ROROKE-716343 format. One line per 4 residues: number of its first residue (from 1); their letters; for each residue x, z, y of N, C-alpha, C, CB. Coordinates in steps of 0.001 Angstrom, whole numbers. Atoms other than C-alpha are relative to their C-alpha. Glycine has a CB too. Example, Ala and Ser with C-alpha at 12.3 -4.5 7.8 and 13.67 -1.06 7.14 Angstrom:
2
1 = as = 890,0,-1190,12300,7800,-4500,900,0,1200,-992,1246,27  -820,-60,-1190,13670,7140,-1060,-770,730,1090,414,-1415,462 .
***
This chain:
279
1 = mrfd = 551,1094,784,4984,-23215,-25988,899,-1208,1234,-2138,18,-150  -1039,1281,-544,7771,-26401,-25197,432,-1035,-635,1160,353,349  261,1417,319,7762,-29865,-25694,2183,-201,86,-1438,-1089,1607  -1847,475,-482,11748,-30869,-26385,774,-1138,-1018,1233,1660,-188 .
5 = gtdt = -389,1337,450,11521,-34295,-28015,-1130,394,-1746,2294,-280,-102  -9,-520,1749,10911,-34696,-32363,1355,-1300,55,-2035,-383,-1442  -1213,1001,646,13449,-36581,-34652,-609,-1111,-40,624,289,-1486  431,1075,174,11213,-39388,-34610,-626,-524,1822,-1102,193,-1344 .
9 = yvat = 235,345,-1588,10663,-39439,-30504,1028,91,710,-915,804,712  -884,-433,-705,13556,-39870,-28051,-378,603,1448,824,-980,24  248,-368,-1357,12446,-38373,-24812,870,534,789,-865,723,81  -1237,131,-677,14615,-38410,-22021,-269,1731,681,114,-1608,1244 .
13 = ddlt = -244,-1066,-782,15345,-35250,-19879,-1446,226,891,1372,-303,893  336,-246,-777,13115,-35966,-17057,-2140,430,-791,657,-1215,1091  1267,169,809,10067,-36945,-19618,-457,1766,-818,442,-1439,-1366  -83,-1182,65,10532,-33357,-21289,-444,727,1180,1129,237,-335 .
17 = mavn = 489,-1150,-1007,10536,-31421,-17982,-1455,-167,626,1027,67,1255  1355,109,-807,7397,-33327,-16834,-1129,332,-867,-260,-1457,593  565,-220,1044,5653,-32813,-20288,-291,1616,222,848,-497,-1208  -38,-1465,43,6511,-29185,-19995,-322,944,1612,1594,295,-600 .
21 = aaia = 67,116,-1326,5693,-29185,-16176,-1513,297,175,538,-1389,545  1338,165,260,1976,-30008,-17114,-462,635,-1020,-316,-1162,-136  133,-1146,1184,1847,-27789,-19858,-226,1283,937,1559,185,-1128  -470,-1309,-446,2995,-24623,-17498,-1434,171,1395,2062,-105,641 .
25 = lerp = 634,500,-958,581,-26220,-14549,-1657,598,-291,287,-1639,-3  882,269,636,-1991,-26252,-17075,-1229,-1300,899,-459,1468,-374  690,1488,-525,-2794,-29895,-15472,78,-821,-848,553,-719,1155  -78,1487,987,-3818,-33212,-16806,1527,-363,315,-1264,-1540,574 .
29 = llvk = -1281,1588,-11,-272,-35889,-17432,-282,-844,-80,959,-387,-841  296,2055,-588,-745,-38896,-15481,1271,-588,-826,336,-556,2405  -1430,713,-256,2200,-41080,-17205,-693,-1743,-214,1535,612,-1480  157,1196,188,2286,-44395,-16555,1123,-834,-220,-636,-371,871 .
33 = gepg = -1214,882,297,4860,-47266,-17153,-412,-1173,-1052,1251,948,-643  171,1325,572,5023,-50532,-18550,-163,-2,-1538,1178,-852,382  838,490,1310,2829,-51418,-21880,1409,114,-1090,-838,-1949,191  -1269,55,907,5255,-50348,-24737,742,406,-146,539,-536,-112 .
37 = tgkt = -1147,-954,-90,7054,-48041,-23610,72,1496,-48,508,-232,1038  76,-802,803,5665,-45469,-25795,-1373,1621,722,1794,254,-277  716,-782,-63,3224,-43771,-23898,-1218,861,-566,-38,-302,537  1035,-724,1109,390,-42987,-26295,659,498,-914,-1008,-835,-714 .
41 = elar = -1026,-723,1026,3101,-41991,-28618,218,1044,462,1283,-560,-301  7,-1094,-915,4008,-39620,-26552,-1368,1090,-24,140,-699,1401  1616,-1003,234,507,-37813,-26819,213,882,-1217,-1625,-1081,-431  248,-300,1756,1105,-37935,-30786,1051,1077,-82,378,-1498,-1293 .
45 = qvae = -858,-1035,318,4404,-36165,-30692,-422,959,295,1071,1,393  42,-893,-644,3794,-33821,-28356,-1133,769,-945,-192,-357,1448  1006,-470,1520,676,-32818,-31033,1201,797,-918,-765,-1766,-1163  -1180,-88,1117,3398,-32974,-33379,886,1457,142,1147,-1411,246 .
49 = algl = -1264,-1075,-476,5870,-30944,-31440,-489,1874,-36,440,-512,1977  1099,-1285,-677,3616,-28160,-30530,-1035,301,-1096,-1005,-542,1560  1535,-520,942,1462,-27654,-33810,-1140,-348,216,-382,1301,5  1565,-238,-505,-1672,-28688,-32442,-653,-1120,-257,-241,314,1538 .
53 = pmle = 1190,1250,808,-4646,-30949,-33536,155,-511,1509,-2098,539,-807  434,810,-1202,-5197,-33826,-30959,-1112,-743,-386,1058,-935,553  1305,1180,-28,-8223,-35698,-30042,321,-1248,786,-1435,608,762  -578,1158,-851,-7760,-39538,-28940,-1138,-743,929,685,-1132,-1036 .
57 = wnik = 1614,530,-464,-10610,-40737,-26470,817,-1285,448,-1148,1036,1483  -576,1796,-26,-9372,-44848,-26117,-1570,-578,752,398,-984,-2230  848,263,-1633,-10725,-46206,-22733,64,-1535,-27,949,728,1710  -11,1181,-89,-12335,-49345,-22522,-446,-513,1130,-504,-425,-871 .
61 = sttr = 557,132,-1385,-13781,-51315,-19717,-1440,216,190,273,-1293,503  1801,-494,-64,-17384,-50714,-20682,-417,1689,-32,-869,-682,-1600  -152,-1506,-46,-16473,-46778,-21237,-448,949,1181,1339,226,-134  368,-776,-1575,-18232,-44411,-18863,394,1516,-28,-1826,-23,408 .
65 = aqqg = -744,-1114,78,-17249,-41177,-17931,-993,923,-860,443,552,1465  801,-806,411,-20398,-39543,-19156,138,-361,-1565,-1350,-111,716  16,105,1404,-19696,-40568,-22966,985,879,-291,197,-1343,-589  -893,-872,341,-16923,-38396,-22902,-438,1253,-27,978,-80,696 .
69 = lyey = 850,-1063,95,-19319,-35653,-22332,-703,155,-864,-629,132,772  1149,26,1298,-22222,-36112,-24055,-920,-1460,99,-1261,1536,174  1164,940,-148,-24499,-38538,-24870,-1425,146,-449,343,-1041,-553  1532,-323,288,-28614,-38184,-25045,-568,-1213,-697,-899,312,1403 .
73 = davs = 359,457,734,-30067,-39991,-27351,-1375,-326,-390,503,422,-504  1652,-169,-115,-34038,-40551,-26331,-661,-1313,-921,-584,-125,1892  539,571,514,-34721,-43577,-28105,-271,409,-1749,545,-1013,434  45,-337,1319,-33655,-42064,-31243,-1898,894,-193,1651,1161,-295 .
77 = rlrd = 209,-1125,-137,-35583,-39028,-30584,-1773,-1086,287,1115,1119,1217  1223,60,-126,-38890,-41234,-29135,-466,-530,-1432,-353,-803,1206  70,313,1662,-38686,-42843,-32924,-745,1096,-471,1510,-68,-870  38,-1210,607,-38881,-39900,-34454,-1331,801,203,1124,729,467 .
81 = sqlg = 1617,-185,-673,-41883,-38622,-32146,-1396,-1004,-650,159,-512,1830  930,947,205,-43632,-41471,-33206,-287,160,-1705,587,-1515,560  482,156,1382,-43104,-40966,-37062,-195,1533,-502,1113,-902,-962  601,-1681,637,-43894,-37212,-36644,796,1059,-479,-849,-81,-1253 .
85 = derv = -1168,-1136,1281,-40427,-35688,-37969,-539,1103,1136,2531,-322,-234  -47,-1412,-99,-40221,-31876,-36622,1170,-216,893,141,961,-1394  -1461,-360,-525,-36773,-32533,-35187,-218,-412,1764,1445,-1142,-960  214,431,-1416,-38458,-33962,-31737,259,1147,436,-1317,-596,491 .
89 = hdvs = 865,-1337,-1191,-39055,-30257,-30782,1228,936,635,-1309,1427,-1097  -1216,-295,-400,-35238,-29895,-30648,977,-487,664,390,188,-644  -238,1425,-571,-33697,-32033,-27961,1812,276,-459,-555,-291,2115  -1885,205,468,-29880,-30609,-29213,-145,-1005,-1061,1002,1632,-815 .
93 = nyir = 45,989,951,-30933,-32820,-32012,745,-1555,334,-1484,-124,-251  -312,1864,-322,-30099,-36322,-30305,886,369,1163,-1635,-1303,585  -899,-169,-1400,-27243,-34788,-27868,1350,-130,-916,-203,1748,1089  -905,474,1335,-24158,-36518,-29667,1480,240,1786,-593,-2494,-1189 .
97 = kgkl = -976,-376,-710,-20868,-35038,-28330,1218,-813,478,337,885,-584  -728,412,-243,-18358,-36170,-26395,1568,303,-485,-362,29,905  -1571,-353,396,-14171,-36128,-26808,-26,1446,832,1411,-1337,653  -180,-1096,-1063,-14338,-33756,-23767,-969,1207,-504,-443,-577,1621 .
101 = wqaf = 1099,-1551,710,-17136,-31452,-25356,677,691,-1519,-2077,-744,-637  -54,-923,1449,-15746,-31373,-29072,2079,951,614,39,-1765,-2245  -1547,-1035,-597,-11891,-30481,-26711,-229,1478,-169,387,-139,1899  324,-1723,-532,-13579,-27409,-25264,-960,750,-784,-685,129,1549 .
105 = eadg = 434,-265,939,-15246,-26455,-28035,600,736,-1012,-324,-832,-265  -654,-521,719,-12571,-26023,-30230,496,1284,-329,541,-481,110  -551,-1417,435,-11384,-22775,-31692,1448,323,598,107,69,-1662  -1350,-503,-328,-7552,-22976,-30774,565,-1346,1123,1049,237,-1645 .
109 = klvl = -469,1385,-593,-5882,-25409,-28690,344,-1440,-11,587,113,226  -551,931,1106,-5212,-28669,-28918,226,-1241,1061,-1185,-344,-1478  -704,1441,-1432,-4062,-32418,-26842,-1258,-974,-708,2487,-1051,-260  1137,1090,-413,-6461,-34158,-25584,502,-1589,614,-925,768,1275 .
113 = lide = -644,1338,-341,-5201,-38290,-25471,-1035,-959,822,475,-755,-1419  1375,1029,-342,-7408,-40326,-22544,1192,-961,296,-1412,409,1518  -906,814,-191,-5771,-43286,-22979,-477,-1104,236,784,-44,-828  55,1539,-829,-5326,-46667,-20915,-1388,440,831,-240,-1755,-1237 .
117 = idka = 1393,-227,-536,-7824,-44733,-18255,-215,-1182,1372,-125,1816,550  410,1311,-1246,-7430,-48007,-15878,-733,-994,-380,1176,-831,589  1209,1368,949,-9241,-50357,-18355,-1332,797,626,-25,-29,-2501  835,-19,-181,-12135,-48529,-17130,-791,-292,1508,1,818,-561 .
121 = dief = 110,382,-1388,-14204,-48983,-13784,711,956,900,-1421,-102,399  -186,-1427,-1183,-13215,-47188,-10660,58,997,59,-564,304,700  1055,-769,-572,-15472,-45151,-10208,150,1555,-1219,-1744,-1103,-40  211,-718,1360,-14626,-43486,-13943,1273,1309,604,483,-1235,-1793 .
125 = pndl = -551,-1456,451,-11560,-41275,-13155,-766,1351,900,1845,10,341  420,-1116,-1192,-13766,-39307,-9798,-769,525,-663,-617,-345,1409  1038,-1139,850,-16488,-38754,-12624,674,297,-844,-1368,-357,-655  -562,-607,906,-14512,-36852,-14538,1015,1169,641,613,-1034,-838 .
129 = lqel = -718,-570,-1032,-12836,-35341,-11443,-226,2048,-344,-816,-776,1704  393,-1125,-325,-14928,-31750,-11469,723,711,-1873,-1976,-37,560  -410,128,1651,-14864,-31688,-15942,1578,437,116,-209,-1854,-778  -1215,-270,623,-11207,-31856,-15824,905,1180,908,772,-1457,-151 .
133 = drme = -330,-1211,-1107,-10401,-29569,-12924,-721,1378,-577,-719,-411,1713  139,-1641,462,-12592,-26446,-14293,-410,255,-928,-677,830,611  -147,-347,1554,-12854,-27266,-17904,-1417,244,-339,1003,1376,-391  875,-630,476,-16695,-27047,-18096,-923,-1020,1081,116,1718,4 .
137 = fhvy = 1108,861,-389,-19830,-29264,-17350,-1123,287,-458,143,-1192,-281  1402,-349,636,-23748,-28946,-17812,-361,-1181,-323,-1105,708,851  535,859,753,-25456,-30249,-20129,-2139,-16,669,511,668,-1855  1655,-55,-580,-29501,-31321,-18444,-331,216,-719,-858,-890,522 .
141 = etge = 1226,-244,792,-31517,-31799,-21232,-113,1101,-560,-207,-805,-918  511,-1414,883,-30607,-28466,-22945,7,1334,1378,1529,489,-1650  -160,-1426,-1061,-29771,-26269,-19670,1113,481,-306,-1063,1267,-111  -1118,-266,401,-26739,-25367,-21235,1953,378,960,-184,-1136,-805 .
145 = tvra = -1318,715,-458,-22871,-25326,-19676,839,190,-1124,712,577,1363  -1079,-178,1119,-20366,-26128,-22010,1499,425,572,140,-1467,-833  -1849,-371,-639,-16547,-24266,-20899,846,-409,-1319,460,2167,453  -1788,-594,1134,-13271,-24431,-22772,373,1189,-191,1535,-355,568 .
149 = rqrp = -577,-1281,602,-12541,-22005,-24923,1429,488,237,-97,-118,-1372  -1432,279,-357,-9032,-22827,-24642,334,-1117,622,763,-5,-1011  -388,1262,-969,-7661,-25350,-21933,849,-603,-998,834,314,1577  -877,536,938,-6461,-27977,-23993,1288,-758,1142,-968,-1182,-1137 .
153 = ivii = -1234,1083,-861,-3216,-30312,-22943,-681,-1272,-8,1711,-263,-851  440,1150,14,-4403,-33303,-21239,971,-1020,376,-1037,-13,701  -718,1054,-489,-2618,-36429,-21362,-32,-1184,550,424,-198,-533  762,1437,-534,-3834,-39785,-19823,1389,-1022,528,-1309,403,1635 .
157 = tsnn = -1126,954,-50,-1851,-42821,-19671,-925,-1214,678,799,-357,-1649  253,993,-604,-2073,-45872,-17555,771,-1213,99,-191,377,915  -612,831,-618,-1302,-49355,-17000,463,-551,962,-170,-351,-142  -432,444,-1741,-1058,-49668,-13301,-1021,-1293,-92,2134,-566,449 .
161 = ekel = 908,1145,-286,-3760,-52234,-13820,-785,152,1327,-1003,-162,-1160  800,-634,-1638,-5611,-50355,-10871,396,1398,601,-1780,261,-193  16,-1086,-648,-5354,-48244,-8538,-730,868,-517,-270,-133,1101  994,-1077,507,-6416,-44721,-9292,-305,1272,1264,770,747,-1515 .
165 = pdaf = 350,-31,-1607,-8083,-42773,-6355,644,1417,230,-1868,-97,489  -1049,-1273,-252,-6101,-39661,-4597,-680,1267,-613,322,314,1754  837,-1172,417,-8730,-37179,-5651,263,323,-1554,-1602,-330,266  -248,-217,1102,-8236,-37634,-8625,1753,31,-652,-870,-925,-490 .
169 = lrrc = -1712,119,-9,-3929,-38252,-8532,559,1374,591,621,-1397,1096  -316,-1589,-553,-3964,-34352,-6758,-104,1104,-1125,-1162,480,1220  63,-560,999,-5153,-33167,-10174,780,6,-1022,-786,-175,-270  -1039,9,1444,-2761,-34348,-12118,1683,69,202,-262,-1579,-878 .
173 = ffhy = -1666,463,-94,1002,-34123,-12858,427,-1165,-733,976,1103,-566  -80,1626,330,2538,-37701,-12440,1288,-163,-494,-215,-1062,1292  -1425,853,806,5421,-39246,-14775,-478,-1259,-399,675,753,-1524  -183,1026,679,6534,-42693,-14921,1198,-271,-636,-271,-843,645 .
177 = irfp = -767,104,1221,8145,-43695,-17839,690,-1314,461,-899,-46,-1488  -1260,968,-375,11206,-46165,-16776,88,-917,-1642,1796,1172,477  -441,1312,1667,11958,-49168,-19270,1371,913,35,371,-2580,316  -1044,-507,821,15035,-47142,-21263,1010,-1012,302,-349,167,-1542 .
181 = dhdt = -1323,503,-366,18632,-48000,-20147,517,-198,-1357,912,979,941  -1109,675,1088,21363,-49507,-22805,76,1311,-395,1576,-884,474  -183,-874,926,22147,-46162,-24139,-1628,1100,-754,1193,861,829  1475,-456,480,18445,-44584,-24415,-431,-951,-777,-1079,225,1079 .
185 = lrri = 641,1232,818,17147,-48145,-25853,881,370,-1492,407,-1877,835  -1002,236,1195,20381,-47596,-28317,-615,1213,-1127,1901,296,553  466,-1125,510,19425,-44061,-29029,-1493,0,-924,-63,832,1188  1182,412,632,15838,-45140,-29590,197,-1023,-1405,-818,-721,1152 .
189 = vevh = 226,1118,891,16413,-48259,-31884,728,740,-1828,1054,-1654,860  -997,-1071,894,19144,-45756,-34096,-1636,710,-784,1333,1532,1351  1322,-858,849,16136,-43217,-35180,-1354,-1303,-559,-943,1431,1500  1112,598,571,13656,-46255,-35747,719,-974,-1014,-991,-709,1106 .
193 = hpgi = -670,990,529,16463,-48642,-37429,1428,853,-1023,462,-1064,1410  -1669,-842,-357,19302,-46081,-38652,1047,-774,-1595,-240,2665,-202  -750,818,887,22353,-47665,-40311,-202,-1542,725,-608,156,-1665  -298,1391,-532,22097,-50636,-38018,1330,-190,32,-516,-279,1330 .
197 = kpal = -1503,-23,-523,25261,-52155,-37549,235,-117,772,772,-527,-225  -474,-359,-1812,27115,-51150,-34260,263,-2493,919,2952,1575,-212  -620,1429,-539,28555,-55254,-33569,-1883,-849,256,1425,-1038,-1708  856,661,-121,24691,-56611,-34602,-1035,634,1408,-513,-89,-1407 .
201 = ltaa = 888,-603,-1011,22889,-53962,-32466,817,-263,1580,-237,1784,-431  -779,160,-1669,25399,-54390,-29328,-175,-1534,275,2004,444,87  327,1016,-322,25035,-58277,-29458,-1872,-121,271,689,-811,-1047  1487,309,-1,21083,-58146,-29880,10,767,1228,-1070,475,-1326 .
205 = laqf = -36,-609,-1124,20896,-55644,-27016,400,-790,973,668,1015,-47  -798,461,-858,22715,-57731,-24847,-832,-1001,231,1340,-244,-326  1085,967,-215,20413,-60490,-25584,-960,438,1007,-720,-269,-1241  1609,-585,-418,17469,-58621,-25065,-42,352,1681,-403,1708,-986 .
209 = yelr = -16,-225,-1683,18480,-57057,-21483,276,-1169,899,1124,1023,423  -417,1003,-972,19605,-60559,-20033,-1548,-1096,-346,1897,-770,-430  1172,616,-9,16337,-61843,-21454,-823,740,1253,-674,101,-1473  1093,-505,-1114,14092,-59511,-19365,849,-61,1285,-662,1689,-273 .
213 = eqpg = -466,573,-1426,16243,-59878,-16388,-323,-1757,545,1717,208,-69  -64,1707,-387,15920,-63469,-16546,-949,-328,1202,-573,-1051,-1388  1467,115,-986,13740,-64433,-12764,-488,-1146,-790,141,-401,1934  1048,694,426,10697,-65680,-13395,-928,-191,-782,175,-537,-77 .
217 = lkkk = 505,-349,1560,9744,-64150,-16630,-1493,821,0,1267,1111,-826  1061,-876,-317,5992,-63293,-16399,-451,1336,-475,-848,-601,-158  76,-1193,614,5939,-60590,-19217,1114,150,-721,-1093,165,-740  -1311,-514,886,9032,-58586,-19836,-424,703,-1245,965,1081,833 .
221 = psts = -375,-874,1487,9866,-57581,-23709,-308,1344,281,1688,-25,-546  -356,-1748,-852,8893,-53891,-23615,1092,905,-1568,-2433,1370,408  -867,-502,820,10588,-51424,-26172,-461,-319,-1110,265,1238,108  936,381,1342,7897,-51883,-29068,431,-1627,-416,-1945,99,446 .
225 = evld = -248,989,488,8773,-55469,-28894,1507,15,-276,-511,-959,742  -1462,58,592,12778,-55174,-29189,167,1019,-1495,1142,633,1345  -386,-795,1721,12112,-52501,-32464,-577,-958,-681,-744,1702,-558  53,1311,1297,10329,-55604,-34106,794,-1196,80,-1424,-695,-138 .
229 = wlkl = -1450,665,-343,12430,-58016,-32867,1208,788,-1200,477,452,1976  -1308,-898,1184,15234,-55762,-35231,-210,-259,-375,482,1082,-558  189,194,1373,13413,-55673,-37573,276,-1379,-694,-1280,338,-221  -151,1869,62,13101,-59359,-38143,1554,43,-75,-670,-1135,1701 .
233 = llae = -1663,401,359,16755,-59445,-37535,260,529,-1027,1154,428,925  -351,-869,1408,17235,-57157,-40411,-599,-683,-1482,-787,1659,165  714,811,1205,14594,-58813,-42605,1117,-831,-625,-1298,-1056,527  -621,1513,321,16626,-62278,-42410,1448,507,-219,-142,-1325,1397 .
237 = dlda = -1193,-257,258,19724,-60297,-42750,1261,-696,945,33,-325,-1329  -415,842,-792,20815,-62031,-39716,1620,972,415,-1293,-356,1256  -1139,-870,-377,24747,-60592,-38177,288,-750,1811,1575,-241,-1409  -593,761,-988,26175,-61025,-34705,515,-763,392,325,142,315 .
241 = edlk = -452,1969,-422,27705,-64316,-34608,-1080,-702,-272,1326,-933,-1036  1235,730,-433,24051,-65454,-35439,-519,-54,931,-804,152,-439  397,336,-1609,22844,-64739,-32379,912,-367,1104,-590,1118,580  -529,791,-839,25677,-65982,-30569,-64,-1560,-121,1154,400,30 .
245 = gdaa = 14,1723,378,25408,-69409,-32640,-974,-775,744,-398,-340,-1588  1528,285,-975,21965,-69407,-30857,-441,-283,1198,-667,807,85  -13,-460,-1437,22686,-68561,-27319,-83,-1412,704,1423,951,448  -559,1188,-563,23464,-72348,-26891,-1797,-865,303,1364,-896,-1369 .
249 = nalp = 1361,162,71,19135,-72545,-27179,-237,378,668,-692,242,-723  1009,-788,-1439,18395,-70112,-24214,-848,700,-1163,-1237,-1326,1423  999,-534,557,15501,-68964,-26670,630,722,-1286,-1075,-1041,-237  -586,-1128,902,16706,-66083,-28841,-395,-99,-1450,-457,1397,497 .
253 = rlhg = 412,24,1107,16302,-66529,-32253,-1236,1392,-563,1340,-105,-675  824,-865,411,13077,-65152,-33304,-1108,373,716,581,899,-241  821,-596,-934,11684,-64900,-30256,-1177,152,201,157,-289,757  1482,-544,-53,7864,-64851,-30875,-352,1173,80,-663,-268,-915 .
257 = allk = -35,-813,75,8923,-61609,-31237,-67,872,1492,801,-37,-800  138,-458,-1134,9475,-60702,-27901,-348,-815,1231,978,569,136  361,521,-537,8081,-63566,-25768,-1401,-586,-440,869,-510,241  1385,-54,701,4292,-63342,-25925,-662,-1134,1032,-858,1748,-19 .
261 = neqd = 1091,1512,-538,3025,-66644,-23681,975,-949,-351,-539,-263,1959  -479,1565,-70,3789,-70217,-23273,558,154,1481,-1386,-1363,-210  -1000,621,-1377,4923,-70034,-19515,1167,608,-250,-462,401,1695  -1277,-444,522,7920,-67510,-20837,776,-1079,-680,-199,1106,-934 .
265 = vhlf = -294,417,1156,8605,-69745,-24002,815,-1349,800,-1376,-193,-1122  -217,1485,-186,8531,-73141,-21667,1357,441,1405,-1874,-1113,577  -666,-492,-1093,10290,-71213,-18978,2013,-48,-620,-858,1830,361  -1417,375,336,13838,-70974,-21464,340,-1263,-275,435,630,-1010 .
269 = erla = -145,1411,464,13134,-74214,-22988,628,-1074,1481,-1764,-516,-638  -611,1163,-1045,13532,-75975,-19355,1605,1231,306,-1477,-457,1955  -1431,-374,-414,16801,-73605,-19019,621,-291,-490,440,930,123  -1010,314,1261,18258,-74694,-22306,529,-1947,336,-1204,288,-1946 .
273 = fmar = -530,1117,-176,17901,-78233,-21188,459,-353,1166,-671,-756,-341  -800,43,-1188,18902,-77702,-17914,1949,12,-531,-593,1567,1015  -1413,-389,497,22224,-76091,-19889,470,-1797,-293,-38,1298,-1710  -865,873,960,22551,-79052,-22192,460,-1472,889,-1032,-406,-1534 .
277 = rqr = -320,1147,-656,22315,-81856,-19422,1276,301,1194,-1422,-548,637  -748,-256,-563,25042,-79855,-17756,1444,-398,-516,-303,1060,212  -782,98,848,27265,-80373,-20451,1168,-1260,720,-852,-281,-1377 .
***
């Protein structure tokens, strides 16, 4: 079982090595990187490439680790007992299985994505240590122990908003997705926009990297944002000369696809104003 990328996902050598190492070690793969660098998509592509089903657990600030295991609906049981429902005699009727339980009881191997783990409380990763390590957990209400029939491929993503506990990190294989260089980004663009004119792509990427490297930028545009920007350029049927013609204004054409806050827009507006004064 080996991952080598797919036709729709450009995986660098170090990324494919990380995925395959995590599979071989049977440890969760912790993937960090800037938002928009394809961390979530990686899990979907691994599942597709290996021909495996996928379960996705999207983490929010209110998500608790227990929800990934199971939840006991005591309120519904109390209501049913007041109504004389016979279901109350079997507590398992009120156990709601979480994503980990579903992954553990699956008949075959699958990919389990725990997406944006850093959104949750700082104790969230610690609360999953034993479950992810031993691949089992105890259900106190029924007295049963749920064990994984087959160890799933676990991929965990983080945008680095919070530091993760050392004890959790020790149980993971770690990989940081660096922002792609020119050649890799060109390959990614050609996958998503095949047949794009070379001159337009060269001019657009030059302008894009120049924008990303601008000092004082609050949020650097990501891979997903440059793909959206190029899609708009193609929809407007612009060419390389159109991009050059707008260079004097500092702001790139259709900049709303790249700059996502007013501070960054104001930064480039000030740069344009200063450039005009120096003429």
